[in-house]
Phi, psi and omega in degrees: 000136183285133178279145176303136185302324179295315180293321179300316178294324179296315180296331179273358180077021185255001184272132178304149186303315180301320179290323179297318179296321178294321181297306183287347175270002177078020184266355181253142183281084176237154180302151183302319180299313181293324178297317178297324176298319179294316180296319179295318179298315182296321184282309188286338176271002179053044180283176179290351179263002189301310185295319179296321179296317180295319180299318180288319181302324180296337182266352183292134180300142180303320183297322180293315181292317182299322179298330179281312187281358176281342182257158175303142184235140176217109359285162186272013185303329177302335179296318179293322177301315180294312185294330182270339190229008173234156185236358182294123184306314182294320179294318179295319179298317179300316181293321182289339179262003180294132182295344181273358183299137182243158176302323179301315182294317180297314180301319181288336189262334186307315181300336181270348185284145172288158184304327183293344182263354187293327183296327179297318178296315182298327181283347180272075186301327182302318184287313182284344171293324177285331184223083182302340178302334178299322178296320178300316181295322178295319181291324182278350185298127184295340180259006182289130177289159183295332178295327176295312182297321179296314181295325177302313181292324177294319178295320180301319183277312189283328185252310184273341183056039184273338183230148178287164184303318184293326177292316179301315182299315182293320182293322178292326177295319178298316180300319178296319180294321178294315182297328180278355178085011181267349175230149177299146183303331182301334180298326184284353181254010182292141176285172175294147179294147177216169178294152177296138171280168179300319181297320179294321179293316180297329184288355181268358179295134177212159181289162178298323180297316179294321180297318179296316178298321180293320179297322177297317179299319184293339179282341180262154176294139181294132179241148174275185185291348177259006177085009179273140180289141181266139180310127183293330178298318178296319178301316180294322178297315181298320181298330183279350183286152174280170183299315182295328178288322178296321178297316179295320179292325177297323182289321190243347190291171180274190188298314182296320179296318180297319181297323179285318186287334179291345177279348182295148179288336187289122181301319183297322179294313181299316182297321180287334174296312184290339178266002179298127185294347183262001186290143182255168182296322179299319178296319181297318178297321178296316180291323183297336180263357182288139181263007179248007180271151178291148180302329181298325178297316180294325177293320179299317178299313184294336181275356180266113179298322183297313180292319184287355172285342183270120185301317180302326180288315179300314180299313181299321182293313182294321184281350182280120179299341181280344183294130178306138185305315180301325179292314180297319180293331180290328190246352188294334183295345181276354181290146172293158186301319180299318179289328178297321180292325175296321179298320180299326183272351185280110182284352181278333181275160183302146181303318181300320180295319180294320180298316181294322178295317179297317181299318181294318179298319179295320178297317180295323180296315178296321179298320178294322180298000000 
């Protein structure tokens, strides 16, 4: 089918900028199909017209867009535009059932789809057989129902033969536990286990002192920041995870998972625990006093204005021998006098920090005199 000459010139990059802006803004009289091709090109190529194209696309009536994506498309890029930037269930279903749909478009679009549309993707066996990564995205989707996650794992084993029976059994057991409310929802979004990357392996380096401290911790039952013992079944589950799964759980997991994962030697796991959006101030104060955390974790805490407004966090950070000296020197003046005197007597913290604390206490004492 012949493309409208204005759109054809736009796709080739030959259209003057004023006309191009008018085109993606919907001001030129071109057929709906050709207009969608122009909008998709502007958006997906991240051109300077992308935002204007998206703004106009959001205003297009559903019936107009649906009439275009119901027919075979060449090229099929308008389908990706619809799947990534519209939310109407009927419109998404029409696009997902289009015969021109490709594995590339589905893979790029799944993270943007609402949960109600995932089953249509899962039922399109032809596409995910060509691109098994689509199954991973469906399983990791935060709005995916447990029945979707269960079927993904069954397909991996029964059709693709991608996972052994014992892995499938454990993953289905986890999904059941999440559905029953005995495990945090983040467990059902874990990716498949994989070998450690070089970066993940390098991130496990720790000093002998930290390793010794960690061994001592491992001999005691794991406690959360309030002193409550953590369920041993959960501890065993976390121990069985691969590094990439632990990183994902650190990013999304609940309080018990974070408390266990911050004990890991791997720097990447620890850093993602402290960056978890669900972490609370009590947990941060608990982590700030730990002597087995990587210095990068302590720096992240010190760089948060919100956290450093809380005295327990500031105190824990300054009193921790693992805290980098420049960080401790920046914040030690905020300690109460009683805590400052404890700091002066603490032989574990750097000598310079103790000297500065002593000097400050003496100055305040003289000022009072």
